[in-house]
VMD Tcl script that draws the C-alpha trace (Angstrom):
set ca {
  {0.00 0.00 0.00}
  {2.84 2.36 0.80}
  {4.57 1.56 -2.51}
  {1.34 2.27 -4.38}
  {0.92 5.60 -2.56}
  {4.51 6.54 -3.30}
  {4.03 5.80 -6.97}
  {0.80 7.83 -7.03}
  {2.48 10.79 -5.35}
  {5.42 10.59 -7.72}
  {3.17 10.67 -10.78}
  {1.10 13.47 -9.26}
  {4.26 15.49 -8.68}
  {5.46 14.84 -12.24}
  {2.15 15.78 -13.88}
  {1.26 18.68 -11.57}
  {4.67 20.29 -11.01}
  {7.45 18.95 -13.17}
  {5.53 18.76 -16.47}
  {4.45 22.43 -16.41}
  {7.99 23.45 -15.45}
  {9.44 21.40 -18.30}
  {6.93 22.82 -20.77}
  {7.63 26.36 -19.58}
  {11.38 25.89 -19.92}
  {11.04 24.33 -23.37}
  {8.66 27.08 -24.53}
  {11.00 29.76 -23.17}
  {14.05 28.22 -24.84}
  {12.19 27.87 -28.13}
  {10.98 31.46 -27.95}
  {14.49 32.77 -27.14}
  {16.11 30.77 -29.94}
  {13.34 31.76 -32.35}
  {13.72 35.40 -31.37}
  {17.51 35.26 -31.84}
  {17.21 33.72 -35.28}
  {14.44 36.18 -36.25}
  {16.45 39.14 -34.97}
  {19.64 38.14 -36.76}
  {17.74 37.50 -39.99}
  {16.05 40.92 -39.70}
  {19.37 42.64 -38.98}
  {20.96 40.99 -42.04}
  {18.02 41.96 -44.21}
  {18.12 45.59 -43.11}
  {21.90 45.71 -43.62}
  {21.48 44.46 -47.18}
  {18.71 47.01 -47.74}
  {20.96 49.82 -46.48}
  {23.81 48.67 -48.73}
  {21.45 48.44 -51.70}
  {20.18 51.97 -51.06}
  {23.77 53.20 -50.77}
  {24.71 51.50 -54.08}
  {21.73 53.17 -55.75}
  {22.80 56.57 -54.47}
  {26.47 55.98 -55.37}
  {25.65 55.02 -58.94}
  {23.35 58.03 -59.29}
  {26.11 60.19 -57.87}
  {28.54 58.90 -60.46}
  {26.07 59.91 -63.17}
  {25.72 63.38 -61.69}
  {29.52 63.69 -61.36}
  {29.94 62.71 -65.03}
  {27.76 65.65 -66.12}
  {29.56 67.98 -63.70}
  {32.95 66.91 -65.10}
  {31.73 67.50 -68.65}
  {30.13 70.86 -67.84}
  {33.44 72.36 -66.74}
  {34.94 71.72 -70.21}
  {32.05 71.63 -72.68}
  {30.32 74.81 -71.39}
  {33.27 77.09 -72.22}
  {33.88 79.77 -74.84}
  {37.33 78.32 -75.68}
  {35.79 74.93 -76.37}
  {33.25 76.52 -78.76}
  {36.04 78.36 -80.60}
  {38.31 75.32 -81.03}
  {35.58 72.81 -81.90}
  {32.85 74.76 -83.66}
  {34.37 77.71 -85.49}
  {37.72 76.07 -86.38}
  {38.40 72.51 -85.24}
  {41.79 72.38 -83.54}
  {42.63 68.72 -82.97}
  {45.68 69.36 -80.80}
  {43.84 71.80 -78.57}
  {40.89 69.42 -78.22}
  {43.22 66.54 -77.35}
  {45.13 68.54 -74.75}
  {42.25 70.46 -73.17}
  {39.39 68.01 -73.50}
  {40.53 64.44 -74.11}
  {43.59 64.38 -71.84}
  {41.94 66.56 -69.23}
  {38.88 64.31 -68.95}
  {41.09 61.24 -68.77}
  {43.83 62.44 -66.44}
  {41.78 64.50 -64.01}
  {38.37 62.82 -64.07}
  {39.26 59.24 -65.06}
  {37.04 59.11 -68.17}
  {37.93 56.13 -70.41}
  {36.51 57.54 -73.67}
  {35.96 61.13 -74.83}
  {34.47 62.04 -78.23}
  {33.49 65.24 -80.00}
  {30.65 64.92 -82.50}
  {29.73 67.52 -85.13}
  {26.21 68.77 -85.88}
  {25.58 65.67 -87.99}
  {26.72 63.46 -85.08}
  {29.87 62.41 -86.93}
  {33.03 61.96 -84.84}
  {35.59 64.78 -85.07}
  {37.77 63.49 -82.24}
  {38.05 60.23 -80.28}
  {40.14 59.61 -77.16}
  {40.59 56.07 -75.83}
  {42.41 55.48 -72.54}
  {44.36 58.79 -72.80}
  {45.39 58.30 -76.45}
  {43.96 60.03 -79.53}
  {42.29 57.33 -81.66}
  {41.02 57.10 -85.22}
  {37.52 58.41 -85.59}
  {36.55 55.10 -87.25}
  {36.72 53.48 -83.80}
  {33.52 55.35 -82.95}
  {31.60 52.72 -84.92}
  {32.33 50.13 -82.24}
  {30.80 52.38 -79.57}
  {27.91 53.82 -81.58}
  {25.31 51.27 -80.51}
  {25.67 52.27 -76.86}
  {26.24 56.01 -77.37}
  {23.92 57.06 -80.21}
  {20.61 56.54 -78.36}
  {21.73 59.11 -75.77}
  {23.00 61.47 -78.49}
  {19.62 61.27 -80.21}
  {17.92 61.88 -76.87}
  {19.94 65.08 -76.37}
  {19.26 66.21 -79.96}
  {15.55 65.79 -79.21}
  {15.85 68.01 -76.13}
  {17.72 70.64 -78.15}
  {15.08 70.48 -80.89}
  {12.39 71.00 -78.26}
  {13.85 74.38 -77.32}
  {15.88 73.47 -74.24}
  {19.05 74.95 -75.80}
  {17.20 78.13 -76.74}
  {16.16 78.47 -73.09}
  {19.83 78.41 -72.03}
  {21.01 80.86 -74.71}
  {18.22 83.30 -73.85}
  {18.96 83.03 -70.14}
  {15.69 81.36 -69.22}
  {17.62 78.30 -68.08}
  {20.78 78.24 -66.00}
  {22.31 75.25 -67.81}
  {22.08 73.68 -71.25}
  {20.33 70.33 -71.69}
  {22.46 67.27 -70.94}
  {21.94 63.49 -70.97}
  {23.64 60.87 -68.83}
  {22.66 57.20 -68.47}
  {23.93 53.65 -68.10}
  {24.65 51.76 -71.36}
  {26.56 48.83 -72.79}
  {29.58 50.12 -74.75}
  {31.74 47.55 -76.55}
  {29.71 44.94 -74.64}
  {30.78 46.39 -71.24}
  {28.63 48.34 -68.77}
  {29.44 52.03 -68.65}
  {28.16 55.48 -67.72}
  {27.72 57.65 -70.83}
  {27.31 61.43 -70.66}
  {26.46 63.78 -73.53}
  {26.78 67.58 -73.20}
  {26.53 70.26 -75.92}
  {29.62 72.43 -76.42}
  {28.30 75.95 -75.80}
  {29.47 79.35 -74.64}
  {29.42 79.87 -70.93}
  {29.06 83.66 -71.47}
  {26.28 83.09 -74.02}
  {28.14 85.51 -76.38}
  {29.24 82.92 -78.94}
  {26.10 81.78 -80.70}
  {25.40 79.45 -83.59}
  {22.47 78.21 -85.59}
  {20.12 76.11 -83.39}
  {20.79 72.40 -83.76}
  {24.37 72.85 -85.05}
  {26.13 72.63 -81.72}
  {28.91 70.07 -81.40}
  {28.54 67.47 -78.67}
  {30.98 66.17 -76.11}
  {30.50 62.49 -75.26}
  {32.22 60.86 -72.30}
  {32.33 57.19 -71.38}
  {33.44 55.78 -68.05}
  {33.37 52.00 -67.89}
  {31.99 50.37 -64.79}
  {35.06 48.20 -64.56}
  {37.76 47.37 -62.06}
  {38.69 50.99 -61.31}
  {35.09 52.01 -60.59}
  {34.62 48.94 -58.42}
  {37.83 49.64 -56.48}
  {36.70 53.20 -55.75}
  {33.34 51.99 -54.44}
  {34.94 49.28 -52.31}
  {37.41 51.70 -50.68}
  {35.03 54.63 -50.23}
  {31.93 52.76 -49.11}
  {33.39 49.60 -47.49}
  {31.76 47.23 -49.95}
  {33.45 43.83 -50.04}
  {34.43 41.76 -53.09}
  {32.34 43.81 -55.57}
  {32.11 43.49 -59.36}
  {29.95 44.53 -62.29}
  {28.78 41.34 -64.06}
  {26.34 40.45 -66.80}
  {25.22 37.19 -65.14}
  {24.55 37.14 -61.38}
  {26.22 34.62 -59.10}
  {24.16 31.82 -57.61}
  {25.93 32.10 -54.26}
  {23.57 32.95 -51.36}
  {26.28 35.17 -49.86}
  {26.33 37.46 -52.88}
  {23.95 40.42 -53.32}
  {23.02 41.44 -56.88}
  {21.74 44.91 -57.74}
  {20.38 45.27 -61.31}
  {21.69 48.39 -63.06}
  {18.77 49.64 -65.17}
  {18.95 52.62 -67.52}
  {16.29 55.31 -67.84}
  {14.66 53.38 -70.70}
  {14.08 50.49 -68.31}
  {16.60 48.20 -69.98}
  {19.00 45.98 -68.11}
  {22.69 46.96 -68.38}
  {24.52 44.89 -65.79}
  {24.45 43.58 -62.21}
  {26.48 45.19 -59.45}
  {27.34 42.30 -57.19}
  {29.06 42.24 -53.79}
  {29.41 40.14 -50.71}
  {26.66 41.35 -48.47}
  {27.29 42.67 -44.99}
  {25.53 40.32 -42.57}
  {26.09 41.54 -39.03}
  {23.27 39.35 -37.82}
  {25.06 36.21 -38.90}
  {28.20 37.38 -37.10}
  {26.19 38.10 -33.99}
  {24.52 34.71 -34.30}
  {27.91 33.02 -34.38}
  {28.74 34.62 -31.03}
  {25.29 34.23 -29.49}
  {24.42 30.63 -30.30}
  {27.26 29.04 -28.33}
  {26.26 31.11 -25.31}
  {22.61 30.17 -25.72}
  {23.52 26.52 -26.12}
  {25.70 26.71 -23.05}
  {22.96 28.39 -21.02}
  {20.35 25.89 -22.18}
  {22.63 22.95 -21.51}
  {23.57 24.33 -18.13}
  {19.93 24.87 -17.26}
  {19.10 21.39 -18.45}
  {21.88 19.94 -16.33}
  {20.70 21.78 -13.24}
  {17.16 20.69 -13.93}
  {18.27 17.05 -14.28}
  {20.17 17.26 -11.05}
  {17.10 18.71 -9.43}
  {14.98 15.87 -10.74}
  {17.47 13.32 -9.48}
  {17.36 14.87 -6.05}
  {13.60 15.12 -5.94}
  {12.66 11.82 -7.51}
  {14.35 8.61 -8.56}
  {12.88 8.73 -12.11}
  {15.60 10.93 -13.60}
  {17.09 8.04 -15.63}
  {13.85 7.54 -17.56}
  {13.49 11.28 -18.17}
  {17.08 11.55 -19.35}
  {16.66 8.59 -21.70}
  {13.43 10.05 -23.04}
  {15.14 13.35 -23.72}
  {18.04 11.55 -25.44}
  {15.62 9.67 -27.69}
  {13.66 12.83 -28.48}
  {16.84 14.73 -29.35}
  {18.04 11.84 -31.52}
  {14.73 11.67 -33.39}
  {14.68 15.43 -33.87}
  {18.22 15.42 -35.26}
  {17.98 12.53 -37.81}
  {16.13 11.86 -41.28}
  {18.57 12.75 -70.08}
  {20.51 13.61 -94.69}
  {18.52 11.15 -96.17}
  {19.03 12.01 -99.89}
  {15.41 10.93 -100.53}
  {12.89 12.81 -102.70}
  {11.26 15.77 -100.99}
  {7.61 16.80 -100.88}
  {7.70 18.76 -104.16}
  {9.32 15.82 -105.96}
  {6.83 13.46 -104.40}
  {3.83 15.61 -105.39}
  {5.10 15.94 -108.98}
  {5.85 12.21 -109.26}
  {2.44 11.25 -107.85}
  {0.61 13.64 -110.24}
  {2.61 12.35 -113.24}
  {1.92 8.71 -112.41}
  {-1.79 9.33 -111.99}
  {-1.81 11.31 -115.26}
  {0.14 8.74 -117.32}
  {-0.95 5.43 -115.81}
  {-4.41 4.87 -117.27}
  {-4.28 1.06 -117.68}
  {-7.14 -0.63 -115.75}
  {-4.68 -3.03 -114.11}
  {-2.54 -0.26 -112.60}
  {-2.92 0.24 -108.87}
  {-1.46 2.90 -106.63}
  {-0.44 2.17 -103.06}
  {0.48 5.16 -100.89}
  {1.91 4.91 -97.39}
  {2.26 7.98 -95.22}
  {4.68 7.56 -92.29}
  {5.19 9.70 -89.21}
  {7.74 8.93 -86.48}
  {6.56 8.54 -82.90}
  {8.54 10.23 -80.11}
  {10.91 11.96 -82.56}
  {10.46 15.33 -80.86}
  {11.71 13.94 -77.56}
  {14.89 12.62 -79.20}
  {15.43 15.86 -81.11}
  {14.90 18.01 -78.03}
  {16.85 15.79 -75.64}
  {19.90 14.86 -77.75}
  {20.00 17.92 -80.01}
  {19.28 18.73 -83.64}
  {22.43 16.96 -84.90}
  {21.25 13.74 -83.29}
  {17.81 14.34 -84.79}
  {19.34 14.72 -88.24}
  {21.33 11.49 -87.77}
  {18.16 9.72 -86.68}
  {16.19 10.92 -89.73}
  {19.03 9.77 -91.97}
  {19.08 6.33 -90.40}
  {15.30 6.03 -90.63}
  {15.45 6.76 -94.37}
  {18.12 4.08 -94.83}
  {16.09 1.47 -92.94}
  {12.92 2.23 -94.92}
  {14.86 1.91 -98.19}
  {16.33 -1.43 -97.10}
  {12.82 -2.76 -96.38}
  {11.01 -1.62 -99.55}
  {13.93 -1.84 -102.04}
  {14.58 0.44 -105.01}
  {11.44 -0.34 -107.03}
  {9.18 2.01 -105.08}
  {9.48 5.69 -104.29}
  {10.48 6.68 -100.77}
  {10.20 10.42 -99.98}
  {10.81 12.60 -96.94}
  {7.99 15.10 -96.82}
  {9.56 17.20 -94.06}
  {10.34 16.94 -90.37}
  {9.78 13.33 -89.36}
  {7.25 12.58 -92.14}
  {7.94 10.07 -94.94}
  {5.91 8.69 -97.86}
  {6.17 5.47 -99.87}
  {4.57 5.32 -103.32}
  {4.25 1.97 -105.09}
  {2.82 1.44 -108.58}
  {1.72 -2.12 -109.33}
  {0.36 -3.67 -112.48}
  {-0.25 -7.38 -112.23}
  {1.95 -8.10 -109.19}
  {0.26 -7.24 -105.90}
  {1.92 -5.04 -103.24}
  {1.18 -6.28 -99.72}
  {1.10 -2.93 -97.94}
  {0.35 -4.36 -94.47}
  {3.24 -6.84 -94.67}
  {5.62 -4.12 -95.81}
  {4.34 -1.84 -93.02}
  {4.95 -4.54 -90.45}
  {8.57 -4.92 -91.57}
  {9.04 -1.13 -91.48}
  {7.61 -0.91 -87.96}
  {9.93 -3.70 -86.84}
  {12.97 -2.04 -88.48}
  {12.24 1.41 -87.03}
  {11.58 -0.11 -83.62}
  {15.17 -1.31 -83.27}
  {17.48 1.05 -81.32}
  {19.38 3.76 -83.18}
  {23.02 4.40 -82.27}
  {23.49 8.18 -82.14}
  {27.05 8.76 -81.01}
  {27.17 7.84 -77.33}
  {23.41 7.46 -77.06}
  {20.79 4.92 -78.12}
  {17.45 6.31 -79.30}
  {14.14 4.46 -79.47}
  {11.37 5.69 -81.75}
  {8.33 4.16 -83.42}
  {6.42 4.83 -86.61}
  {2.73 5.21 -87.44}
  {1.63 4.43 -91.00}
  {-1.48 5.35 -93.00}
  {-2.20 3.31 -96.12}
  {-4.47 3.95 -99.09}
  {-4.89 1.84 -102.22}
  {-6.57 3.12 -105.41}
  {-7.02 2.56 -109.12}
  {-4.58 4.84 -110.97}
  {-7.11 5.57 -113.70}
  {-9.57 7.24 -111.33}
  {-7.48 8.57 -108.42}
  {-6.80 12.26 -107.72}
  {-3.47 13.28 -106.08}
  {-4.94 15.49 -103.36}
  {-7.67 13.02 -102.51}
  {-5.17 10.16 -102.33}
  {-2.92 12.08 -99.94}
  {-5.89 13.23 -97.86}
  {-7.10 9.66 -97.38}
  {-3.62 8.45 -96.48}
  {-3.36 11.28 -93.91}
  {-6.71 10.27 -92.43}
  {-5.50 6.68 -92.06}
  {-2.28 7.96 -90.47}
  {-4.32 10.03 -88.02}
  {-6.30 6.96 -87.04}
  {-3.11 4.96 -86.57}
  {-1.82 7.56 -84.14}
  {-5.17 7.86 -82.40}
  {-5.28 4.07 -81.97}
  {-2.04 3.95 -80.00}
  {0.76 4.76 -82.46}
  {3.45 2.40 -83.79}
  {0.97 0.66 -86.07}
  {-0.43 0.74 -89.64}
  {-4.02 1.44 -90.67}
  {-5.63 1.07 -94.12}
  {-8.02 3.84 -95.11}
  {-11.70 2.99 -94.90}
  {-14.62 5.27 -95.66}
  {-15.80 5.31 -92.05}
  {-12.50 6.99 -91.07}
  {-13.57 10.07 -93.00}
  {-16.75 10.09 -90.96}
  {-14.69 9.83 -87.79}
  {-12.54 12.78 -88.87}
  {-15.65 14.81 -89.55}
  {-16.82 13.77 -86.11}
  {-13.60 15.22 -84.68}
  {-14.44 18.55 -86.30}
  {-17.97 18.33 -84.93}
  {-16.63 17.57 -81.45}
  {-14.31 20.57 -81.69}
  {-17.14 22.95 -82.55}
  {-19.48 21.53 -79.90}
  {-16.71 21.59 -77.29}
  {-16.05 25.27 -78.00}
  {-19.73 25.95 -77.47}
  {-19.84 23.82 -74.31}
  {-16.94 25.74 -72.78}
  {-19.01 28.91 -73.11}
  {-21.97 27.31 -71.32}
  {-22.46 25.95 -67.85}
  {-24.87 23.09 -68.43}
  {-22.88 20.44 -70.33}
  {-19.41 20.04 -68.90}
  {-18.94 18.72 -65.39}
  {-16.34 17.12 -63.17}
  {-16.66 13.70 -61.54}
  {-14.44 12.38 -58.76}
  {-13.08 8.83 -58.36}
  {-12.00 8.09 -54.78}
  {-8.40 7.35 -53.81}
  {-8.17 4.70 -51.10}
  {-5.40 4.13 -48.59}
  {-4.15 0.57 -49.09}
  {-3.66 -0.19 -45.42}
  {-6.79 1.30 -43.87}
  {-9.03 1.13 -46.95}
  {-10.20 4.66 -46.11}
  {-10.90 7.31 -48.74}
  {-8.03 9.79 -48.55}
  {-8.85 11.84 -51.66}
  {-10.17 11.69 -55.21}
  {-9.11 12.20 -58.80}
  {-11.00 14.85 -60.79}
  {-12.23 13.61 -64.19}
  {-13.83 15.72 -66.94}
  {-17.29 14.65 -68.09}
  {-19.40 15.94 -71.02}
  {-23.07 15.26 -71.55}
  {-24.29 16.68 -74.86}
  {-28.06 17.25 -75.27}
  {-27.94 15.76 -78.80}
  {-25.11 13.21 -78.70}
  {-25.47 12.12 -75.09}
  {-22.46 11.19 -72.94}
  {-19.24 11.81 -74.89}
  {-16.24 9.81 -73.75}
  {-13.17 11.72 -72.53}
  {-11.15 9.46 -74.85}
  {-12.88 11.32 -77.70}
  {-12.97 14.93 -76.59}
  {-9.72 15.19 -74.59}
  {-7.47 14.47 -77.66}
  {-9.56 16.95 -79.66}
  {-8.99 19.56 -76.98}
  {-5.24 18.82 -77.02}
  {-5.00 19.15 -80.81}
  {-7.11 22.30 -81.12}
  {-5.76 24.39 -78.27}
  {-8.90 24.02 -76.12}
  {-7.14 21.96 -73.47}
  {-6.03 25.00 -71.48}
  {-9.58 26.34 -71.12}
  {-10.92 22.85 -70.37}
  {-8.08 22.21 -67.91}
  {-8.82 25.46 -66.08}
  {-12.49 24.44 -65.78}
  {-11.60 21.05 -64.27}
  {-8.97 22.55 -61.95}
  {-11.36 25.18 -60.61}
  {-14.11 22.61 -59.89}
  {-11.59 20.31 -58.25}
  {-10.26 23.10 -56.03}
  {-13.77 24.04 -54.97}
  {-14.24 20.48 -53.67}
  {-10.75 20.44 -52.17}
  {-11.38 23.68 -50.29}
  {-14.33 22.08 -48.52}
  {-12.36 18.99 -47.48}
  {-8.95 19.99 -46.13}
  {-6.64 17.04 -45.61}
  {-8.03 15.16 -48.61}
  {-5.84 14.88 -51.71}
  {-7.48 16.10 -54.92}
  {-5.66 14.88 -58.05}
  {-6.04 16.76 -61.34}
  {-4.60 15.75 -64.72}
  {-2.70 18.49 -66.56}
  {-1.54 18.43 -70.17}
  {1.91 19.24 -71.58}
  {0.32 22.25 -73.30}
  {-0.74 23.70 -69.95}
  {2.63 23.06 -68.35}
  {4.50 24.80 -71.20}
  {2.47 27.98 -70.58}
  {4.68 30.44 -68.63}
  {1.57 31.81 -66.88}
  {0.20 28.40 -65.84}
  {1.65 28.53 -62.34}
  {0.06 31.95 -61.76}
  {-3.27 30.51 -62.93}
  {-3.03 27.61 -60.50}
  {-2.16 29.83 -57.54}
  {-4.96 32.27 -58.43}
  {-7.50 29.43 -58.44}
  {-6.17 28.13 -55.10}
  {-6.45 31.62 -53.62}
  {-9.95 32.21 -55.01}
  {-11.32 28.86 -53.86}
  {-9.44 28.71 -50.56}
  {-7.93 25.27 -51.19}
  {-4.60 24.47 -49.53}
  {-1.70 23.83 -51.97}
  {-0.63 20.74 -50.00}
  {-3.98 19.08 -50.77}
  {-3.56 19.48 -54.55}
  {-1.87 16.80 -56.67}
  {-1.11 17.54 -60.34}
  {-0.85 14.45 -62.56}
  {1.55 14.68 -65.50}
  {2.47 12.21 -68.26}
  {5.89 10.76 -68.98}
  {6.19 12.87 -72.16}
  {6.59 15.93 -69.92}
  {9.65 14.37 -68.28}
  {11.22 13.99 -71.73}
  {10.47 17.63 -72.53}
  {13.54 19.81 -71.96}
  {11.61 23.09 -72.12}
  {12.70 25.41 -69.34}
  {9.14 26.66 -68.80}
  {7.82 23.16 -68.00}
  {10.71 22.50 -65.62}
  {10.31 25.86 -63.89}
  {6.57 25.35 -63.42}
  {7.19 21.93 -61.83}
  {9.78 23.37 -59.46}
  {7.45 26.25 -58.54}
  {4.60 23.86 -57.74}
  {6.74 21.56 -55.59}
  {8.23 24.51 -53.72}
  {4.69 25.64 -52.85}
  {3.79 22.20 -51.48}
  {1.75 21.01 -54.46}
  {2.34 17.31 -55.10}
  {3.37 16.01 -58.56}
  {2.25 12.55 -59.73}
  {3.43 10.67 -62.81}
  {0.38 9.14 -64.50}
  {0.17 5.86 -66.50}
  {3.65 4.78 -65.41}
  {4.88 1.79 -67.41}
  {3.32 2.67 -70.76}
  {6.00 5.05 -72.10}
  {9.70 5.34 -71.42}
  {9.18 4.27 -67.82}
  {12.66 5.31 -66.84}
  {13.21 6.25 -63.21}
  {16.33 8.12 -64.33}
  {14.10 10.91 -65.57}
  {12.74 11.29 -62.04}
  {16.17 12.47 -60.87}
  {15.90 15.48 -63.18}
  {12.25 16.27 -62.46}
  {11.46 14.81 -59.01}
  {7.86 13.71 -58.46}
  {6.02 12.73 -55.30}
  {4.01 9.83 -56.70}
  {3.86 7.44 -59.66}
  {0.64 5.79 -60.82}
  {0.99 2.23 -62.14}
  {-1.01 1.86 -65.34}
  {-4.15 -0.26 -65.24}
  {-2.73 -2.54 -67.98}
  {-0.34 -3.97 -65.36}
  {-2.91 -4.12 -62.57}
  {-5.43 -6.02 -64.72}
  {-2.91 -8.84 -65.26}
  {-1.88 -9.30 -61.63}
  {-2.03 -13.02 -60.89}
  {0.30 -15.53 -59.28}
  {3.19 -16.32 -61.63}
  {2.33 -13.60 -64.17}
  {5.21 -11.40 -65.36}
  {3.19 -8.28 -64.42}
  {3.65 -9.17 -60.75}
  {7.43 -9.00 -61.02}
  {7.31 -5.81 -63.07}
  {4.91 -4.12 -60.67}
  {6.94 -5.21 -57.63}
  {10.11 -3.78 -59.24}
  {8.35 -0.47 -59.87}
  {7.12 -0.23 -56.28}
  {10.51 -1.15 -54.80}
  {12.46 1.32 -56.94}
  {9.92 4.08 -56.31}
  {10.06 3.62 -52.53}
  {13.86 3.65 -52.70}
  {13.54 7.16 -54.15}
  {10.97 8.24 -51.50}
  {8.20 8.20 -54.11}
  {4.73 6.92 -53.23}
  {2.86 4.54 -55.55}
  {-0.79 4.48 -56.62}
  {-2.31 1.56 -58.56}
  {-5.04 2.41 -61.06}
  {-7.81 0.13 -62.28}
  {-8.13 -2.09 -59.20}
  {-11.23 -4.19 -59.87}
  {-10.88 -7.23 -57.61}
  {-10.00 -7.97 -54.01}
  {-7.30 -10.32 -55.25}
  {-5.58 -7.49 -57.11}
  {-5.85 -5.28 -54.03}
  {-4.31 -7.98 -51.84}
  {-1.37 -8.52 -54.18}
  {-0.77 -4.76 -54.38}
  {-0.93 -4.53 -50.60}
  {1.75 -7.19 -50.19}
  {3.94 -5.24 -52.63}
  {3.67 -2.14 -50.45}
  {1.57 -0.05 -52.84}
  {0.42 3.07 -50.96}
  {-2.87 4.03 -52.63}
  {-5.50 2.12 -54.64}
  {-7.99 3.40 -57.19}
  {-10.59 1.53 -59.22}
  {-14.09 0.12 -59.49}
  {-13.48 -2.27 -56.59}
  {-13.96 0.75 -54.37}
  {-15.93 3.20 -56.51}
  {-16.31 4.61 -59.97}
  {-16.34 8.33 -60.62}
  {-19.12 10.07 -58.66}
  {-20.74 13.49 -58.76}
  {-19.38 16.33 -56.58}
  {-22.21 16.09 -54.07}
  {-21.53 12.40 -53.47}
  {-17.78 12.79 -53.07}
  {-18.44 15.63 -50.66}
  {-20.60 13.25 -48.65}
  {-17.88 10.62 -48.67}
  {-15.37 13.19 -47.46}
  {-17.73 14.32 -44.72}
  {-18.01 10.80 -43.22}
  {-14.63 9.59 -41.96}
  {-16.07 6.09 -41.40}
  {-17.53 5.79 -44.88}
  {-14.84 3.48 -46.18}
  {-15.11 0.77 -48.86}
  {-14.63 -1.89 -46.15}
  {-17.57 -0.53 -44.17}
  {-19.83 -0.50 -47.24}
  {-18.94 -4.12 -48.04}
  {-19.75 -5.18 -44.48}
  {-23.08 -3.36 -44.69}
  {-23.97 -5.19 -47.88}
  {-22.99 -8.53 -46.32}
  {-25.24 -7.86 -43.32}
  {-28.13 -6.91 -45.62}
  {-27.64 -10.13 -47.56}
}
mol new
graphics top color blue
foreach p $ca { graphics top sphere $p radius 0.5 }
foreach p [lrange $ca 0 end-1] q [lrange $ca 1 end] { graphics top cylinder $p $q radius 0.2 }
display resetview
C-alpha cells in the first residue's frame, strides 16, 4: 500500500509540477532561440537594404559627377572656338581628351559635329582614329539622339536666352563595346552666351566611363563594400547580393554584385554558443534537481536523449522531298491509265521523334532521320518511291500492275525495323512509326484526294495507339468529320455551364481502406449526342488548343471540392500544353487563392512525355509547384519510357501504375514481377505509388503485399458526382470496407 501511494504521489508530482515546469522551460528556450534567429535575420536583411540603397545613391552620384565633369569643359567659350568655329585637334586633345582622362578618369571622350559624326576620339588617354567610334555607336547614339531631341524642343534656346541656368544634358547607363558604362552627352556651348550658332548645329561632347575594375575599387574603398564586381550574369551564391543596373529606358545593363554585410550572422555566431551553453547548463541543473527530488531521472534523461536523436535525424537522307513526291504522284496518276494499274500510298510519321530531337540535339535528330530513311529503303527496295515530306514525315509510293503489293506486310517490316534502337554517337534512341495506307485505281485517283485519305488513315493509326499501320476505310472520314464536330461543340460547351462537369473517383489508402482523396475527371453530356467519352474529346482539346480552357475548368471545380475537405488529396490531370504555358503557375495559384484550397492538398498528374520535354518553362513550373507544397504525380507509369532516371531530373512525389499492369496481376504472371520492381524502386527514391484500375479484391491484396500506398478503381468506386464525393469526405467512417460489411449484413 505504501509503494502504491509513493508511486501515485510521484506521478502526481510529475504531472502537476514537473511537467508544467518542463513545458515552460522548453517554450522559453524555443521562444528565445526563435527570437535570436528572427532578430539576426532581420538585422541581415536591413543591412542588405541599407547597402542596396547606398549602391543606388552611389551610382546616381557617379552619373551626376559625369555631367559635372563635362560641364566644366564643354560649357566654355574656348571649347566653342576650337571645336565649332575652327576645329583644332591638338587643342581638343590637350584640353578636352587628356583633361577628362587624367583629371576625371574618363575612359573615352568624343566630339561629335552637328551631324553626329566623330571629329575626335580619345581612348584610354590616347587620340584614336575616328573610325573606332563605330564600335561604340550602338551604346552612345541613343543618348545622343535623346539630347538632340531636347535641343530640338527648345531646351538649348532656353539656355542661350537666359531662361535656363544650364544647357540640356543626358547621362545614363549603357553597354559600350559589350561592357557596362556610364555615358554622358553635353553640348559644347558658350558659358558667357556671347558665342552663338544656328540652333541644332552645336557640337557634342560624349564621355564614357566604364563600370570596370577601377570604378569597383573606388566603391569598395570609399563605401566599405566587399568583393564587388559589375557582371552580366549574377552569381548563384547565397552570400552574394546582386543589384540590377537599369537605364532610364528600363533596360537591363549589368548587375552590381558584392558580398553582403551580414552583421546578424556574425552576432549569431557569437550568441548561439552562449545560448547553447545556457540551455545545456539549465538542463543539467534541472536534471540534477529531478534526481534529487525523484528517482525517475534516468527515464526522463533517456526520453530526452531519444527525443533529441529523433529530432536530429532523417537525359541527310538524300530521298525525294515533298515537291518531288507531289510531282511524281501527279505524273503517275496522269500517265498510268491502264485498268490493271494500282497505286499504293503509305504515309509515315515517327513517334517520339520530338523527344529525341529536343533531348539529344538537332544533330542527333538529323542522324536519326538519316538512319530512318536508310532502314525504310532497305525494307522496300529500289522499285518504289520513298520520300521525306519534311520533319519526321515520310511517304512510300508503289505502282503495281499485275503483281500485288502487300502494304500491311511491308508496313509490319518497317515498324519492326524502325523499332530497333538507333546508335546516335554515345546514345541509343528508341522511336516508333505510325503508318497510314491507301490503295486506289490509278485511272480514277486524284493526287490530293489520295494524300488526304492516307493522312486520315495515319491520323487513325496515331489515335489508336501509335506504332501501327491502318488502311483507309470510308468510315474513317466520318470519324474525322466527327472530330471537327466535337471541336465545334466543345467550344460551345466551354461557353456554357450546363454540359461540362467534373466527376471524382476516390483514392483509397491501401492499409486502412479509407478514402483519402479523389481524382477529378472531366465529363461531357451533350443534349444531342449524349455522354461523350473523354477518350474522344480530350485528344480533340489537345490538338485544337482548347485543353487550357478545359483544364482550367476542371482545376477550378476540383479546387472548390478540395477547399471544402482539407486534408483530402485532390488529383487533377494536366496536359503538356498547360505546363508549357509560362503563366500556368500563376493561374493555379490564383485558383487556389480564389477557392481557398490548400496547396498541399492538390496533386497535379503529368504524363511521362513531360519528363522527356527539356523546355525550361515546364521544368520551372514543376519546381514552382513543388516549392509551394503542391504534389506532382506521374500518371500511367509503365506505358512510355518508364525510366526512373528521368525522375532524378524532375522529381515527383508519386507514380501511378497503369491499369494494364494491374489487370494482369495473378500468381506467376510477369506483371507481378514488373509491378513489384516499380514499387521497390519508387520507394527507394521516397516516391509513393498508386495503382489504377483495381477491380478485384485479389488485385488489391497482391498490391498490398507489394507495399503499394494508394489504390484506385471500381473495386472501391467509380467516378461520382461532386455532391456524393463531398458526402464521402464528410463521413470519416464511410470506407469501402464498411460498405462491403453493410452489404454482407443486408444479404
